[in-house]
N, C-alpha and C positions, 0 to 999 in steps of 0.2 A: 427669683430673688436677685437683687442687685449684687454684683460681685465687688468686693472691696479688695484691692490689690496692695501688695506690700511695697513700702518705700525703702529703697536702697540708700546707703550713705553716699555722700559725694555732693554733686552739684545740686541735687534736688533738696538737700537739707536746708539750704538758705531760703529756697522758695517756700518750703513747708513752714519753717519757723517764723518766717516773715509774714505769712498769711494768717496765722492763728492769733486770736486774742487770748488774754490770760484766762478768760472764762471758758473758752473752748478746749484748752489744753494746758496741762502743766508741763514743766520741763521734764519731770519724772516720767510722765506718760509718753512723751516724745522719745526719750531714751529707751523706754521699754519697747515701744513699737520697733525701733531700730534693732534692738537685741533679738526680738522674736523673729524679725525678718532675716537677720543674719543666720540664726539657728536653722530656720526653715531652708534657707539657701544651702547651708552646709549639709543638711540631711538629704536634700535633693541631689546634691553632688555625690554624696556617698552612695546613694541608690544607683545613680548612673555608673559610678565606678564599679560597683558590685556586678552590674549587668555587663560591663565591658570585660571584667575578669571572667565571668561565666562564658561569654562569647569566645574568649581566648581559649578556655578549656575545651570548648566544643571544636574549635578550629584545630586544636592539637589532638583531636580524636580521643579525648578522655572517655572512658566507658561510663555508662549511665549510673552505675553504683557510686563511682567517684564523683560524679556531677552533683549528686544529691546535696552534699554539704555546701558547696558554693551557691547552689540554688536557694537553699534554706536561708543562708546568710543574706542573699539578695531580698528575699521575702521579709526578713526582719528589718532590713534597711528601708523597705517600703513602709513597714508599719511605723517607723520612726517619723515619717513625714505624712502619714496617711491622714491625720486629723485635719490638716489644712489642705492637702492635695485634693482629698475627696470633697471638702467643703467648697473650695474655690474653683476647682476644675472638674466638675461632676461628669462631664462628657468624656474627658480624657481618662478619668479614674475608672470608668466602666471598661475602657479599652486596655487599661493597665491591669485591672484585677477583677474583671467581670466574670460571671459564671460561664463555665465551659459548655454553653448551649447556643445554638443558632436562634436569633430573635427576629421578629417582624412585628413592629408596633402598629398592628392593624387598628385603624381608627375610622369610625363612622362609615363602614362599608368600603373603605379605601385601603387596600393593602399597601404598606410602605415597603421600602427596599429591604430585602432580606439581608441581615447582618451576621456574618459568621463570627464565632468567638475568637478573641485574641487576648494575649497577655499572660500573666503569671499562672492562672489556673489551667490554661491550655498547656503551658510549658511543664507544669507539674505532672499532668497526665502523661505527656510524652516522655518525661524523665523517669517517672515511677512505674510506668507501664509501657516499656519500649515497643511492645508489639502493637500499640495503638497507632503508631505513626512512624515517620522516617526521620533520619538526621537532617535531611533537607528541610523538612517542615519545622523542626526545632530551630535551625539556623534562621529560617524566615521569621519566626516569632521573635527571636532575639533581635534581629535587625529592626523590625517594626517597633519593638519596645524601646530600643536605643534611640531611635529617631523621635519617638513620642516624648520620652523623658528630656531629651535635648531641647526640643521645642518648648516644653514646659519651663525649663531652666531659663531659656532666653526670654520667654514672655515675662517671667518673674523679674528679670533685670530691667525691663523697659516700662512696665506698668506699675504705677505706684498709687498709694492712697492719698486722698485729699484731706480727709478729716480723721485724725488719729483717734478721736473719741469713737467714731463709728468702727474703726478698725479694732479697737479694743473690745467692742461689743461682739464683733465677728470672731475674734480670737477666743473669747470665753464661751461663746455659743458653740464653736467648733470643739472645744474641750468637752463641753457637756455632751454633745452628740457622739463624740468618740467613746465616752464612757458607756453610753447607750449601745453603741455599735459593738463594743467589747462584750457586753452582757448578752445581747441578742444574737450575735453572729460570731464574734471572735473566739469565744471559749467553746463554741459548739463544733468547730471544724468546718464551718460553712465554706470558707475559701481555701481550705487545705484538706480536702476529703481524702487524698491519698497519703500525704505525709503525716497528717494529724499533728502538725507543728504548732498547735494552738498556744501552749504554755509559753514557749520562748517568744512567740510573736506578741502575746499579751504583755509580757514583760517589756519588750521593746516599745510598745505603744505607751505603757505607763511611764517608763523612763522619759520618753519625749514629753508627755504631759507635765511631768514633774519639773522638767527643765523649763518649760514655758511658764509655769506658775512661778518658778524661781526668778524669772526675769521681772516679775511684778513685786518683788520684795520691797523696793523703794516706795512703790505706790501704796502698799499696805502700811508701811511705816509712816508715811506722810498722813494717811487717813486714820492713824492711831488704831490700826487693826493688826499689829505685829503678832499678837498672840493667836489670832485666827490664822494668819499665814503659817506660823509654826505648827499649828494643829494640822493644817492641810498637808504640809510636807511630811509630817510624821505619819499621816494616814497613807500617803503614797508609799513611803518606805515600808510600812507594815504590809501593804498589799503585795509589794514586790517580794518581800521576805516570805510571805505565805506561798507565793508561786514557786519560790526556790525549793520549798519543802515537798512540792507535788512530784510524784514519781513518774507518771506517764498519763497519756490522754485518757485511757479507760478508767483509771482509778482517781482521777482529778475530782476533788470534792467541790464541785461548782456551787452547790447550794450554800456552803459555808463562805466561799469566796464572794458570792453575791451579797449575802445578808450581812456579813461582818466587815467587808472591805469596799465592794463596789457601791453599795447603796449609801454608806456613810460618806464616801467620796462624792457621789452625786449630790447628796444633800449639802455638803460643804461647798461645792462649786455653785450650786443654786443660791446659797446664802451670800457668797462672795459677789456674784453677779448683781444681786440686789443692793448690797451694801456699797459696792463701788460704782453703782449707777450704770452698769453695762447692760441695760435692757432695751429690747426693741420697743418702740412706742406703740406698735400695732401688732397683734398676733394674727397672722394670716396663714398659719401652718397647721397641719394635723395635730402636732404636739402642743400641749398647753405650756406656755412659757413659765408658768408658776408651779408646774409639777416638780416635785423635789427629787423623784427617782422613777425608774421605769415602771414599777408596779404601783405607783401612786394612783389612788382611785380617780384622780383628776388628770391622768396622764394625757388624755385626748382632749382636743379643743372642740367643743360642741359647735362653735360658730363656724368652723371650717366645714364640718360634715353636714350640719343642719342649721343654716342661717334662718333667723326669724322663727325659731321654735318657740311656742308659747303654751302655757297650761290650757288655754281655751281650745287650741288646735288638738292637743293630746286628748282632752275629754271627748271632743267630737269624734276624733279618729277612732278611739276605743269603741264608741257606740257603733260606728260604721263597720269596724272590723268584726263585730259580733252580730251584724244584721244580715240575714239571708236575702235581703232585697236585691243584692247584686247578682244572684244566680238566676238563670233563666226560668227555673221552675220553683224558685222561692224556698229551696230546701237546704242550700249550702251557703255558709258564711265563711269568711277567712278563718275564723276560729274553729271551724269544723275539722280542718286539716292541720291546724297548728294549735295543739292542745297543751295547756299549761302543765298537765301531769306527765307529758311526754317531752319536756324540754322544748316546747313550741314546735315539735315535729308531730308525727301521728302514730308512730310505732308500727307502721306497716312497711313491707318490702316496697310496694308501690300502691298508691291509692287508686280507687276506681274512677273512671270517667263519670261525668255528671249523670249520664243515662244508664250507668251500671253495666255497659256492654263490653268494656275493655279496661285494661289497666293504663294508668298514665305512663308517660315515657320514663320518668325518673323518680327516685326516692324523694320524699318530702323533706326539705332541709329545715333545720332549726332557724328561728328568727331572733334568737338572743344575740345582742350586739351587732345586729344588722346595720345599725347606725354607722359603725366604724368599718365600712367596706366601701370600696370605690368601683367595684363591678358587681353585677348581680346575676343570679342563676348559675348553675354548675358550669355552663359554657361561657360565662362572662359576657353575655350578648347585649346587655344594657349597662349604662354607667350612672343612672339615676334611680333612686328607690321609687320615685313616682312612676317611672316607666315600668318597673317590675310590677307594681300594683296594677297598672292598667293592662299589662300583658296577661296577667293571671285572670283578671275579671273578664277580659274579652276573649280569652281562649275558650272555644266551644266545648272542649273536653273537660275543662276545669270548672268554669262558672257560666260561661255563655252569656254574660250580661253586656249591656251597653251603657257605659258610665254617663254619657251625654244625656241619654233618655232618662236614666235613673235619677240624675241630678234634677231634672224637671219634676219628677215625682216627689223627691225629697222637699222641694220648695213648697209643696202643698201640705206638708206635715208641719203643724205648729211647733212641735218640740224640736225638730230639726231646723226649722226656720230661726228659732231663737238661738240655737247653738251656732249656726252659721253666722248669725248676726254678731254674736260675741267674738267669733274667731276671724271672720272675714268681712265684717261690716255688711253682712247680708248677701254677699255674692255667693251664689250657688251654681256651680258649673263643673265641667269635667276637671278643670285644673284644680280648683279648691277642694273638690271631693278627693282626688288622688293625693293632694298634699296633706289633707287631714289624716288619711290612713297612714301615709308615710311618716307623719309627725308622731303618731302613736307608736309606730314600729321603732322610731328613733329613740323613744323613751325606754325601750326594753333593753336596758344595759345590766350587765351582770359581772361585778368585780368584787364579790365578797365571799368567795369560796374559802374552804379551810386553808388551801394553799396561799391565797391572798392574805389571809389573816396571819398565817405563819410569817410570811414575808414582812408583814407590818408589825412584827415583834411579838405576836402571840405564840411563843415558842412551844407551848405544850400541845398544840392542836394537831400536829402531824406525828405519825409513827415513824420508827426507824426505817421500815420498809417503804413507806411513802416518800421519805426523804431520799432514800437510795434510788427509788423509782424516778425521781426528778433527775438525779445525776445520770441515770441510764438514758433517760429521754434526751437530755442535753449533751450527751457524750456518746457512749458506745452504741446506743440504739439509733443515733443519727436522726432522730425524729425532729429535733429543733432546727435542723438545717432547712426544713420546709415549713414547719409550724413555729413561726417566730413569736418570741415573747414581746409584749405581754398578752396579746390576743390569742396566741397559739394557733394562728391561721397563716395564710399566705401574704398578709400585709407586710410589705418589705421594709425592714428597718434601714437607716434610722429616720427616714423621712415619712414613712408610712402613707404613701400615696398610691402605690401600685400593688394590686392583688396578683400574686403569682399563681400559675397553673402548672400542673405536673402531668406527665404521662407515666402511669403506674403499671399498666398491663392488667387491669382488673378483669377477672374471669366472668363469664356469663353465669356459671353455676359453681357453687362451692364444692360440689361433689365431682366436678370435672374441671379442675383448676388450670388445665392446659389449653382450654378453649377461651379465646378472648371475647369479651362482650362486644357486640357489634355497634354500640352507640359511638358515633364518631366524635362526640364532645364539641370542642370549639370549631372543629373543621366544618360542622354543619352551617356555621355562620360565616366563617372567613374563607372557606374553600382553600386554605393553605395546608400543604402536606405536613408541615412541621407542627400543625395544631391538631392533627388527627389523633384521636383518643386522649386529648388533653382536657383536664378538668380542673376547676378552681380548687385550691387548697382551702378547705373549710376549717373552722375553729373546732378545737376539741374541748372547749369549755362546755360544761354540762353534757359531755359525751356519754356519761353513764345513763342518761335519760333518753337518748335519741336513737337507740338501736331500732332496726338494723342499719348497717353501715355501708358506705360507698354510694356512688351516684345511682347504682342499681339495686341497693339494699341486699347485696349478695351475702354479706357476713352478718350472722345473728349476734355474735358476741365480740367483745373487745379482745378476748383471747384469740379468736380466729383472725382478727385484723393483725394482731402482733405476729402471729405465725405466718401470715402472708408476707409481711415485711421481713421477717426473719429469714425467709428462704430466697429473698431477692425479687419480690414482686412477680410480675408476669413472666419475666425471663427465667427466674429461678424455678418457676413451675412448668417450664417447658414451652412457653409461648414465644414465638419468634417475633421480636419487636425491636428493630434497630433504633427506633426513635425514643425508647424508654428513657426518661430522665432520672428515674430511680435506679441506683446501682443494682446490678443483677447478682451481686455476690451476697453470700450469707453474712448475717450479723454476728453469728456465733454467740448468741445470748444463752446463758444457762437457764434452766427451768425456774430457778429462784429469781433471776433477773427479769424474766418475762412476767412473773407474778408481781414483782415490785413495780414494774412499769405500768401494769394495769392498775395497781393500787394508787399510784400517783395520779393517773388520769381520772380516777374516781374522786380524788381529793379536789378536783376542779369543779365538782358539782356545787352549784349555788342554789339558794332558796329565796330568790327575790320575790317581792310582792308583784 
């Protein structure tokens, strides 16, 4: 995405105002752009000042317990400028507030440079868990962060926007995405796993958004939308007041906050974007620009994930999906192992090989919502759904077919010839065959569970236990820090382009939980040590139907899965695994909280055609 930078007052103002026609910009919008820019600059400076103060505390050898408060104030200062900082400076933002894990963006058989974590989340771990590192490491992180923020401030002083109309679009889009970020990550404790400072940070973010919206009051007034402006400000105030009433992280009523405050705000922002004309002309992102809130059934943009999808391709793909012609012995179709009554999984720990002589390597995954993924297989070894289709068909243990040869056979079938003619103008080859099956899979979307209907204001469809289960899922249970809304998988908000993987320490047998499963996960593809035992975070939509669970099918029930996480994953069960990304500490859920958590997950069961 092209970056639009902020215009500072001074010499550039004459250049800016002299270059715009009346049609391109109004005086009100020019003034608004300057106000927002000044506010953003102020917040960046306050963030920098808070880091300098924290640095001073460390240099004066203040103990870690005393350091906690100035650190948390620094985090809240970051949240006040996060909406634009993350939007405009995505690379820097990852170094400021990225997850506390080493990364390597392996790409097409080429390992990239390994990147150690830096920034606020690393500092939080060092301050709240002093035994995890040294004072020298903390001082190093502070120094790096100071330098990075200083560079960001200087860059903001020298780079400026050319068209304020585009900048206003950027501003409102950043506001919209920040609301999505708050819902999917901010209130879950994703970036404050140790301090659980989610409520104060959410308040800081909302105060900043409210101030930005306030800068647009003259624009609303000129557009004769003053009543809409007043309604939005009132909604921001109500949301902040609700947060003031929440006592702590574990008891925070997230579901009420989402349904009564965040979603109305998201709808209001989307309405304002349309009424003020701040829309991007082309939608080239995973999120649908027209979606009004995060759980809107149209939240994802099909054109991004599946360009050129057509009814004709779907009809053809469905027939191919159910045809055993692709297996070497003509006995197995795709539908054989992806059953509609099993949530498009198969209900087995591991399915058998085609010849029946051995078990397949991994548990069969569900195909629901596979359209909205950017990597495929448990080890994320391919990035296109067509490649997954071909890999499965060509795998001698799974189907043992040859798509190129089979495509020639299909061409001799009058019924298939007619379907390919309608879908691909008669072209029948390996590429069109794989695309047809992938097109059918992309049509298998599921966003109408009881939980979705509750979010969409059918308030009678969830029980009190299910609602509490969601609050556990998004809070004390820490499930939502890996299973992100609205897909409840590893698709990372708010841009939803990257599928996260985690190292959980899954055992080989449920009866011997201290013995790690030998499957190396992503390591088999990348040969990188940091990917050993790493597996893609799959969706829990329709999870009630897809037992048994985990990549090896080791757990038969959701209750077993919850108990595995309750005890801290593999480490909590006695497995030595330094690279585990799941915290090894206990969740300390009560028996009732565990039951409610399972009840919520079952409320994600859908019954799509």
